[in-house]
PASEBA-1860 file (N, C-alpha, C; in nm, 3 decimals):
! residues 231
1> DSAFLQQT> 0.089/-0.119/0.011/-0.009/0.012/0.001/0.092/0.133/-0.002 ~ 0.034/0.238/0.008/0.116/0.359/-0.003/0.162/0.410/0.134 ~ 0.123/0.354/0.243/0.179/0.396/0.373/0.336/0.420/0.376 ~ 0.415/0.311/0.328/0.555/0.322/0.353/0.617/0.434/0.293 ~ 0.593/0.456/0.157/0.621/0.581/0.095/0.586/0.706/0.151 ~ 0.473/0.717/0.194/0.412/0.841/0.264/0.489/0.869/0.366 ~ 0.519/0.786/0.453/0.575/0.809/0.583/0.732/0.843/0.576 ~ 0.804/0.742/0.486/0.940/0.742/0.491/1.017/0.835/0.364
9> MPESDGDM> 0.929/0.859/0.274/0.965/0.945/0.175/0.850/1.029/0.117 ~ 0.801/1.132/0.229/0.687/1.209/0.184/0.708/1.292/0.036 ~ 0.832/1.317/0.025/0.856/1.417/-0.098/0.862/1.320/-0.236 ~ 0.866/1.169/-0.237/0.871/1.113/-0.342/0.739/1.112/-0.422 ~ 0.744/1.038/-0.516/0.625/1.036/-0.637/0.533/0.916/-0.576 ~ 0.511/0.913/-0.455/0.412/0.808/-0.424/0.289/0.774/-0.501 ~ 0.225/0.915/-0.528/0.091/0.888/-0.616/0.122/0.810/-0.725 ~ 0.242/0.823/-0.786/0.260/0.756/-0.934/0.291/0.609/-0.912
17> QEPRNMDI> 0.307/0.559/-0.780/0.350/0.442/-0.743/0.220/0.355/-0.737 ~ 0.123/0.414/-0.724/-0.018/0.374/-0.690/-0.045/0.235/-0.751 ~ -0.024/0.210/-0.886/-0.047/0.076/-0.972/0.031/-0.021/-0.893 ~ 0.121/-0.018/-0.823/0.169/-0.133/-0.756/0.082/-0.168/-0.639 ~ 0.028/-0.112/-0.582/-0.038/-0.130/-0.452/-0.147/-0.218/-0.461 ~ -0.202/-0.265/-0.354/-0.297/-0.371/-0.329/-0.363/-0.352/-0.204 ~ -0.475/-0.406/-0.199/-0.565/-0.401/-0.059/-0.544/-0.536/0.004 ~ -0.462/-0.536/0.133/-0.441/-0.645/0.213/-0.570/-0.734/0.236
25> STLKAGAE> -0.689/-0.696/0.247/-0.787/-0.764/0.279/-0.843/-0.864/0.166 ~ -0.770/-0.844/0.057/-0.811/-0.957/-0.047/-0.712/-1.079/-0.027 ~ -0.642/-1.074/0.069/-0.545/-1.195/0.092/-0.604/-1.280/0.217 ~ -0.730/-1.234/0.271/-0.802/-1.286/0.386/-0.835/-1.433/0.356 ~ -0.907/-1.451/0.260/-0.951/-1.588/0.240/-0.842/-1.684/0.197 ~ -0.743/-1.635/0.128/-0.622/-1.724/0.119/-0.539/-1.753/0.243 ~ -0.542/-1.651/0.326/-0.463/-1.666/0.451/-0.552/-1.780/0.532 ~ -0.674/-1.758/0.534/-0.761/-1.874/0.609/-0.748/-1.982/0.553
33> ELLRLGFN> -0.735/-2.010/0.436/-0.732/-2.153/0.391/-0.590/-2.216/0.430 ~ -0.469/-2.133/0.439/-0.364/-2.192/0.483/-0.384/-2.227/0.631 ~ -0.413/-2.139/0.698/-0.451/-2.179/0.848/-0.555/-2.279/0.840 ~ -0.655/-2.323/0.784/-0.706/-2.441/0.772/-0.620/-2.567/0.746 ~ -0.514/-2.532/0.666/-0.445/-2.654/0.608/-0.346/-2.676/0.741 ~ -0.321/-2.597/0.818/-0.214/-2.612/0.939/-0.116/-2.527/0.933 ~ -0.110/-2.438/0.848/0.033/-2.350/0.843/-0.002/-2.245/0.946 ~ 0.137/-2.212/0.974/0.147/-2.064/1.060/0.147/-1.957/0.963
41> VIRIGSIV> 0.072/-1.863/0.952/0.055/-1.762/0.843/0.117/-1.622/0.916 ~ 0.209/-1.544/0.863/0.258/-1.443/0.909/0.266/-1.333/0.818 ~ 0.164/-1.216/0.837/0.176/-1.110/0.738/0.300/-1.018/0.781 ~ 0.379/-0.986/0.690/0.509/-0.898/0.732/0.493/-0.771/0.665 ~ 0.577/-0.690/0.714/0.595/-0.548/0.667/0.630/-0.454/0.787 ~ 0.664/-0.344/0.761/0.713/-0.246/0.864/0.613/-0.137/0.875 ~ 0.568/-0.062/0.770/0.476/0.042/0.765/0.362/0.015/0.686 ~ 0.245/-0.006/0.727/0.122/-0.038/0.665/0.019/0.046/0.693
49> QEPLKIEH> -0.097/0.038/0.605/-0.216/0.127/0.643/-0.320/0.064/0.749 ~ -0.336/-0.069/0.728/-0.405/-0.123/0.806/-0.386/-0.267/0.833 ~ -0.430/-0.327/0.936/-0.397/-0.472/0.977/-0.476/-0.569/0.881 ~ -0.440/-0.702/0.893/-0.519/-0.788/0.821/-0.611/-0.864/0.943 ~ -0.723/-0.861/0.935/-0.812/-0.878/1.043/-0.851/-1.034/1.038 ~ -0.763/-1.100/1.080/-0.819/-1.257/1.110/-0.766/-1.301/1.254 ~ -0.877/-1.374/1.314/-0.871/-1.418/1.461/-0.840/-1.564/1.446 ~ -0.712/-1.599/1.467/-0.657/-1.748/1.478/-0.532/-1.761/1.537
57> PNFADYAC> -0.517/-1.855/1.621/-0.405/-1.881/1.698/-0.284/-1.885/1.621 ~ -0.277/-1.932/1.490/-0.189/-1.958/1.406/-0.142/-1.832/1.305 ~ -0.221/-1.734/1.332/-0.182/-1.600/1.250/-0.134/-1.502/1.323 ~ -0.036/-1.441/1.285/0.026/-1.323/1.326/0.038/-1.201/1.214 ~ -0.003/-1.094/1.270/-0.011/-0.975/1.187/0.134/-0.888/1.244 ~ 0.244/-0.956/1.193/0.385/-0.903/1.248/0.397/-0.746/1.202 ~ 0.343/-0.718/1.099/0.352/-0.582/1.044/0.275/-0.451/1.149 ~ 0.178/-0.510/1.212/0.112/-0.437/1.316/0.121/-0.488/1.474
65> SGKQNDFM> 0.231/-0.563/1.488/0.252/-0.626/1.621/0.350/-0.530/1.719 ~ 0.406/-0.428/1.659/0.495/-0.333/1.723/0.644/-0.409/1.789 ~ 0.656/-0.533/1.706/0.767/-0.614/1.730/0.853/-0.623/1.606 ~ 0.833/-0.541/1.507/0.884/-0.547/1.376/1.032/-0.495/1.411 ~ 1.139/-0.577/1.316/1.277/-0.545/1.343/1.335/-0.601/1.212 ~ 1.459/-0.530/1.195/1.547/-0.542/1.063/1.557/-0.707/1.039 ~ 1.628/-0.754/1.149/1.660/-0.907/1.166/1.537/-0.990/1.120 ~ 1.421/-0.961/1.162/1.313/-1.059/1.143/1.246/-1.034/0.999
73> DVYLPATC> 1.260/-0.909/0.955/1.233/-0.869/0.811/1.318/-0.963/0.723 ~ 1.429/-0.994/0.735/1.502/-1.085/0.645/1.483/-1.239/0.700 ~ 1.471/-1.262/0.809/1.461/-1.403/0.843/1.335/-1.444/0.830 ~ 1.215/-1.397/0.826/1.081/-1.453/0.788/1.082/-1.503/0.653 ~ 1.097/-1.414/0.562/1.079/-1.444/0.409/1.188/-1.548/0.381 ~ 1.308/-1.551/0.462/1.426/-1.643/0.423/1.406/-1.796/0.464 ~ 1.311/-1.805/0.548/1.274/-1.944/0.614/1.133/-1.993/0.581 ~ 1.048/-1.905/0.517/0.918/-1.966/0.526/0.894/-2.076/0.405
81> FFFVGAQS> 0.803/-2.167/0.418/0.764/-2.258/0.314/0.750/-2.213/0.178 ~ 0.662/-2.109/0.178/0.658/-2.011/0.055/0.595/-1.894/0.091 ~ 0.642/-1.799/-0.027/0.594/-1.643/0.003/0.497/-1.604/-0.080 ~ 0.410/-1.510/-0.052/0.308/-1.469/-0.099/0.323/-1.322/-0.111 ~ 0.322/-1.255/-0.225/0.359/-1.098/-0.208/0.351/-1.035/-0.339 ~ 0.340/-0.916/-0.348/0.363/-0.803/-0.472/0.515/-0.814/-0.495 ~ 0.538/-0.744/-0.592/0.680/-0.727/-0.616/0.733/-0.598/-0.517 ~ 0.827/-0.636/-0.403/0.854/-0.555/-0.312/0.991/-0.621/-0.279
89> GPMHVANT> 1.047/-0.533/-0.161/1.163/-0.576/-0.112/1.164/-0.709/-0.031 ~ 1.075/-0.741/0.040/1.067/-0.863/0.118/1.066/-0.972/0.008 ~ 1.001/-0.966/-0.105/1.017/-1.062/-0.202/1.135/-1.107/-0.265 ~ 1.231/-0.977/-0.263/1.360/-1.009/-0.319/1.433/-1.104/-0.219 ~ 1.421/-1.074/-0.078/1.482/-1.170/0.029/1.439/-1.306/0.007 ~ 1.313/-1.346/-0.007/1.262/-1.494/-0.049/1.356/-1.523/-0.161 ~ 1.362/-1.466/-0.277/1.407/-1.495/-0.398/1.568/-1.530/-0.367 ~ 1.651/-1.439/-0.281/1.775/-1.472/-0.257/1.814/-1.600/-0.196
97> FRIPCLRI> 1.712/-1.640/-0.093/1.723/-1.759/-0.041/1.650/-1.879/-0.110 ~ 1.612/-1.856/-0.223/1.559/-1.951/-0.299/1.424/-2.025/-0.255 ~ 1.345/-1.913/-0.190/1.214/-1.971/-0.144/1.105/-1.949/-0.257 ~ 1.034/-2.060/-0.283/0.926/-2.040/-0.382/0.819/-1.916/-0.375 ~ 0.801/-1.857/-0.454/0.719/-1.733/-0.439/0.597/-1.733/-0.516 ~ 0.487/-1.706/-0.449/0.360/-1.661/-0.540/0.359/-1.545/-0.574 ~ 0.389/-1.461/-0.678/0.394/-1.320/-0.715/0.263/-1.288/-0.747 ~ 0.193/-1.186/-0.683/0.070/-1.150/-0.704/0.062/-1.026/-0.754
105> NVVRLEVI> -0.048/-0.969/-0.819/-0.059/-0.843/-0.853/0.033/-0.776/-0.935 ~ 0.118/-0.868/-1.008/0.210/-0.808/-1.109/0.154/-0.699/-1.208 ~ 0.228/-0.606/-1.244/0.202/-0.496/-1.327/0.251/-0.509/-1.465 ~ 0.366/-0.537/-1.473/0.435/-0.537/-1.590/0.490/-0.680/-1.626 ~ 0.415/-0.720/-1.735/0.440/-0.868/-1.764/0.578/-0.900/-1.808 ~ 0.646/-0.801/-1.852/0.792/-0.863/-1.901/0.896/-0.787/-1.820 ~ 0.863/-0.725/-1.689/0.956/-0.682/-1.603/0.952/-0.747/-1.457 ~ 0.978/-0.883/-1.464/0.944/-0.971/-1.323/1.031/-1.081/-1.363
113> EYCSPEDL> 1.070/-1.141/-1.241/1.156/-1.257/-1.250/1.059/-1.386/-1.288 ~ 1.053/-1.422/-1.407/0.976/-1.547/-1.439/1.070/-1.662/-1.461 ~ 1.182/-1.655/-1.389/1.281/-1.763/-1.443/1.256/-1.909/-1.358 ~ 1.179/-1.895/-1.244/1.178/-2.021/-1.185/1.053/-2.092/-1.189 ~ 1.067/-2.232/-1.218/0.952/-2.303/-1.243/0.882/-2.328/-1.106 ~ 0.949/-2.311/-0.993/0.903/-2.334/-0.873/0.796/-2.232/-0.818 ~ 0.816/-2.129/-0.883/0.723/-1.996/-0.847/0.583/-2.014/-0.925 ~ 0.508/-1.926/-0.869/0.360/-1.911/-0.966/0.331/-1.751/-0.977
121> ALFKLIRS> 0.260/-1.712/-1.057/0.227/-1.570/-1.052/0.081/-1.543/-1.130 ~ 0.044/-1.438/-1.099/-0.066/-1.375/-1.158/-0.053/-1.229/-1.158 ~ -0.124/-1.158/-1.246/-0.093/-1.021/-1.285/-0.219/-0.935/-1.297 ~ -0.208/-0.815/-1.292/-0.320/-0.734/-1.282/-0.369/-0.700/-1.432 ~ -0.494/-0.718/-1.444/-0.550/-0.663/-1.598/-0.537/-0.535/-1.620 ~ -0.528/-0.498/-1.731/-0.531/-0.349/-1.792/-0.650/-0.323/-1.867 ~ -0.709/-0.193/-1.828/-0.826/-0.161/-1.899/-0.820/-0.025/-1.931 ~ -0.849/0.008/-2.079/-0.847/0.120/-2.129/-0.972/0.198/-2.100
129> ESSGRFLS> -0.953/0.326/-2.020/-1.063/0.397/-1.997/-1.140/0.454/-2.097 ~ -1.072/0.475/-2.228/-1.138/0.556/-2.334/-1.239/0.449/-2.396 ~ -1.180/0.324/-2.411/-1.275/0.220/-2.476/-1.370/0.145/-2.370 ~ -1.309/0.132/-2.258/-1.376/0.042/-2.153/-1.358/-0.098/-2.153 ~ -1.237/-0.132/-2.242/-1.210/-0.289/-2.270/-1.086/-0.313/-2.220 ~ -1.072/-0.427/-2.171/-0.954/-0.484/-2.110/-0.848/-0.517/-2.246 ~ -0.730/-0.488/-2.220/-0.618/-0.517/-2.308/-0.589/-0.656/-2.314 ~ -0.573/-0.717/-2.418/-0.524/-0.848/-2.418/-0.369/-0.856/-2.437
137> IPKIIDAG> -0.309/-0.980/-2.375/-0.174/-0.995/-2.375/-0.099/-0.934/-2.489 ~ -0.141/-0.989/-2.611/-0.068/-0.936/-2.725/-0.058/-0.766/-2.752 ~ -0.171/-0.718/-2.704/-0.193/-0.571/-2.708/-0.089/-0.508/-2.618 ~ -0.082/-0.556/-2.494/-0.013/-0.509/-2.388/0.138/-0.519/-2.439 ~ 0.200/-0.629/-2.507/0.328/-0.652/-2.523/0.363/-0.571/-2.651 ~ 0.279/-0.554/-2.746/0.289/-0.487/-2.859/0.311/-0.330/-2.856 ~ 0.238/-0.281/-2.732/0.214/-0.133/-2.712/0.336/-0.100/-2.624 ~ 0.430/-0.217/-2.574/0.520/-0.164/-2.485/0.505/-0.164/-2.347
145> ISKWPIEN> 0.374/-0.171/-2.296/0.304/-0.155/-2.168/0.387/-0.245/-2.074 ~ 0.400/-0.363/-2.134/0.461/-0.475/-2.029/0.606/-0.420/-1.980 ~ 0.654/-0.313/-2.041/0.797/-0.294/-1.984/0.793/-0.133/-1.923 ~ 0.671/-0.076/-1.937/0.668/0.058/-1.882/0.726/0.069/-1.731 ~ 0.780/0.194/-1.704/0.784/0.226/-1.578/0.678/0.255/-1.495 ~ 0.647/0.218/-1.390/0.513/0.233/-1.315/0.448/0.371/-1.335 ~ 0.559/0.451/-1.335/0.489/0.604/-1.336/0.450/0.666/-1.446 ~ 0.463/0.571/-1.578/0.402/0.600/-1.698/0.243/0.590/-1.685
153> FADSDFTV> 0.195/0.504/-1.613/0.037/0.483/-1.598/-0.034/0.609/-1.536 ~ 0.055/0.684/-1.468/-0.030/0.800/-1.400/-0.091/0.891/-1.483 ~ -0.038/0.920/-1.602/-0.114/1.025/-1.714/-0.136/0.942/-1.825 ~ -0.179/0.820/-1.806/-0.228/0.725/-1.937/-0.366/0.712/-1.937 ~ -0.401/0.645/-2.028/-0.547/0.607/-2.058/-0.591/0.480/-1.994 ~ -0.482/0.412/-1.917/-0.499/0.278/-1.881/-0.484/0.266/-1.738 ~ -0.580/0.190/-1.675/-0.611/0.160/-1.541/-0.555/0.010/-1.515 ~ -0.487/-0.021/-1.411/-0.463/-0.161/-1.358/-0.579/-0.216/-1.269
161> IDNTEDEL> -0.619/-0.334/-1.280/-0.731/-0.386/-1.190/-0.665/-0.481/-1.091 ~ -0.680/-0.480/-0.970/-0.600/-0.583/-0.879/-0.675/-0.711/-0.885 ~ -0.587/-0.821/-0.855/-0.637/-0.942/-0.843/-0.751/-0.934/-0.713 ~ -0.853/-1.012/-0.747/-0.958/-1.029/-0.666/-0.927/-1.121/-0.544 ~ -1.018/-1.126/-0.453/-0.992/-1.245/-0.349/-0.998/-1.363/-0.390 ~ -1.121/-1.408/-0.495/-1.135/-1.545/-0.534/-0.999/-1.578/-0.611 ~ -0.936/-1.499/-0.685/-0.808/-1.534/-0.768/-0.702/-1.549/-0.674 ~ -0.688/-1.472/-0.582/-0.576/-1.486/-0.480/-0.591/-1.626/-0.403
169> LEAIKEMY> -0.706/-1.662/-0.363/-0.760/-1.765/-0.281/-0.716/-1.892/-0.377 ~ -0.757/-1.890/-0.494/-0.732/-2.006/-0.593/-0.577/-2.026/-0.622 ~ -0.506/-1.903/-0.634/-0.359/-1.919/-0.650/-0.301/-1.981/-0.546 ~ -0.336/-1.933/-0.419/-0.290/-1.989/-0.306/-0.305/-2.150/-0.291 ~ -0.413/-2.183/-0.327/-0.445/-2.323/-0.329/-0.359/-2.401/-0.430 ~ -0.349/-2.348/-0.541/-0.266/-2.421/-0.654/-0.116/-2.410/-0.597 ~ -0.069/-2.298/-0.552/0.078/-2.298/-0.498/0.091/-2.399/-0.388 ~ -0.003/-2.436/-0.298/0.002/-2.527/-0.209/0.028/-2.649/-0.272
177> LRMEGEWA> -0.062/-2.704/-0.370/-0.065/-2.830/-0.427/0.080/-2.852/-0.504 ~ 0.118/-2.741/-0.570/0.248/-2.746/-0.638/0.367/-2.783/-0.535 ~ 0.353/-2.716/-0.411/0.460/-2.743/-0.310/0.461/-2.903/-0.273 ~ 0.328/-2.933/-0.260/0.317/-3.064/-0.217/0.355/-3.170/-0.328 ~ 0.365/-3.135/-0.453/0.373/-3.220/-0.559/0.243/-3.305/-0.590 ~ 0.128/-3.209/-0.581/0.000/-3.279/-0.591/-0.081/-3.201/-0.702 ~ -0.012/-3.112/-0.760/-0.098/-3.018/-0.871/-0.090/-3.108/-0.999 ~ -0.226/-3.110/-1.040/-0.232/-3.198/-1.183/-0.311/-3.095/-1.271
185> ATDEDKRL> -0.216/-3.045/-1.371/-0.277/-2.983/-1.487/-0.375/-3.027/-1.565 ~ -0.470/-2.977/-1.599/-0.560/-3.026/-1.726/-0.488/-3.008/-1.853 ~ -0.560/-3.062/-1.944/-0.497/-3.030/-2.073/-0.542/-2.880/-2.116 ~ -0.658/-2.839/-2.066/-0.696/-2.703/-2.085/-0.599/-2.617/-2.010 ~ -0.551/-2.640/-1.896/-0.445/-2.561/-1.821/-0.305/-2.543/-1.910 ~ -0.270/-2.660/-1.952/-0.152/-2.674/-2.022/-0.164/-2.595/-2.147 ~ -0.270/-2.595/-2.239/-0.295/-2.502/-2.351/-0.300/-2.365/-2.313 ~ -0.349/-2.315/-2.211/-0.365/-2.179/-2.158/-0.196/-2.138/-2.128
193> QSQYRSYL> -0.138/-2.208/-2.053/0.016/-2.174/-2.032/0.088/-2.167/-2.155 ~ 0.071/-2.256/-2.240/0.150/-2.255/-2.370/0.115/-2.126/-2.451 ~ -0.021/-2.094/-2.452/-0.078/-1.974/-2.531/0.001/-1.853/-2.482 ~ -0.004/-1.843/-2.338/0.043/-1.726/-2.278/0.196/-1.734/-2.308 ~ 0.281/-1.814/-2.296/0.409/-1.805/-2.319/0.445/-1.779/-2.456 ~ 0.363/-1.829/-2.546/0.398/-1.795/-2.685/0.411/-1.655/-2.711 ~ 0.327/-1.542/-2.649/0.338/-1.397/-2.653/0.484/-1.347/-2.617 ~ 0.551/-1.418/-2.515/0.656/-1.351/-2.459/0.804/-1.385/-2.517
201> KVSDYNPW> 0.884/-1.297/-2.518/1.025/-1.299/-2.584/1.120/-1.300/-2.498 ~ 1.212/-1.381/-2.506/1.339/-1.343/-2.430/1.410/-1.206/-2.459 ~ 1.457/-1.148/-2.350/1.498/-1.027/-2.354/1.613/-0.991/-2.242 ~ 1.666/-0.875/-2.235/1.743/-0.847/-2.130/1.673/-0.830/-2.001 ~ 1.536/-0.836/-1.997/1.461/-0.835/-1.892/1.425/-0.964/-1.819 ~ 1.435/-1.062/-1.890/1.386/-1.210/-1.867/1.476/-1.304/-1.954 ~ 1.576/-1.386/-1.911/1.657/-1.456/-1.989/1.563/-1.572/-2.036 ~ 1.459/-1.625/-1.958/1.365/-1.722/-2.002/1.230/-1.710/-1.917
209> YKTPISAY> 1.135/-1.769/-1.974/0.995/-1.771/-1.892/0.961/-1.919/-1.860 ~ 0.987/-1.947/-1.729/0.931/-2.068/-1.658/0.844/-2.081/-1.559 ~ 0.799/-1.947/-1.510/0.716/-1.935/-1.406/0.579/-1.949/-1.466 ~ 0.497/-2.039/-1.407/0.363/-2.056/-1.473/0.265/-1.948/-1.411 ~ 0.163/-1.928/-1.474/0.048/-1.835/-1.432/-0.073/-1.926/-1.371 ~ -0.115/-1.857/-1.271/-0.231/-1.939/-1.193/-0.335/-1.996/-1.304 ~ -0.352/-2.100/-1.283/-0.454/-2.178/-1.390/-0.589/-2.116/-1.366 ~ -0.634/-2.078/-1.242/-0.762/-2.012/-1.248/-0.778/-1.899/-1.316
217> FLKKHADE> -0.676/-1.818/-1.279/-0.669/-1.687/-1.345/-0.666/-1.690/-1.491 ~ -0.597/-1.778/-1.545/-0.588/-1.779/-1.701/-0.742/-1.808/-1.762 ~ -0.786/-1.915/-1.680/-0.913/-1.986/-1.739/-1.034/-1.855/-1.714 ~ -1.025/-1.792/-1.592/-1.131/-1.687/-1.555/-1.119/-1.588/-1.690 ~ -1.014/-1.538/-1.710/-0.992/-1.429/-1.805/-0.933/-1.449/-1.938 ~ -0.941/-1.586/-1.986/-0.914/-1.614/-2.109/-0.960/-1.544/-2.217 ~ -1.090/-1.511/-2.230/-1.182/-1.423/-2.328/-1.093/-1.285/-2.339 ~ -1.041/-1.230/-2.214/-0.980/-1.099/-2.240/-0.849/-1.095/-2.259
225> LFKSKDG> -0.766/-1.216/-2.208/-0.616/-1.196/-2.238/-0.577/-1.254/-2.368 ~ -0.656/-1.345/-2.432/-0.601/-1.409/-2.552/-0.678/-1.367/-2.662 ~ -0.732/-1.265/-2.682/-0.796/-1.193/-2.794/-0.691/-1.159/-2.903 ~ -0.734/-1.146/-3.017/-0.618/-1.108/-3.115/-0.600/-0.975/-3.104 ~ -0.473/-0.930/-3.165/-0.391/-0.813/-3.118/-0.500/-0.699/-3.172 ~ -0.582/-0.726/-3.262/-0.694/-0.616/-3.314/-0.830/-0.630/-3.230 ~ -0.838/-0.728/-3.129/-0.964/-0.741/-3.060/-0.979/-0.649/-2.945
END
């Protein structure tokens, strides 16, 4: 959310970073699913807008606990079973220690670490305000939006749409099954993954594309994401 930049760097372009943000409450259902499966779930962070309101003995909102410190900021993402989060500093810690990551609310399709097959990702939809229509993956890539600096969205015709609670819940379920070696992709899942990858080209940003996209997300938005370039 915007709280960290507002407090630590009030002179920064925090408003222009808004497309990166998300509502923590959309992770509630996914966190509760992990708790049901027997996990300890820890919400991390140092300066946040609001708590994640979950009442469960195995849940800790460390970010709002008053016990946050630099050591734990590194230790927690470095030692967890898997990490769930948007592109930010803590996720880079998890990457460094080779912790599998569920990357959520990704804004730029071609500016992300898509290299690990142990990770899973889903991204924000992009809507044109002038037409009221979502952009397909081919359009996003051909227009260069997939590599834009975040600041470019501020004065553009495009609005990014956050991942919804159901999308995050299903991605977390899939990530868990993948971690347990129990994920079974359907033929449709494989077709959509292959179609998605067919649009992406190796570049200086990404040497290869091995990270799968949430199967539920691709199926839910197949009509918007896989339209032709002129659609």
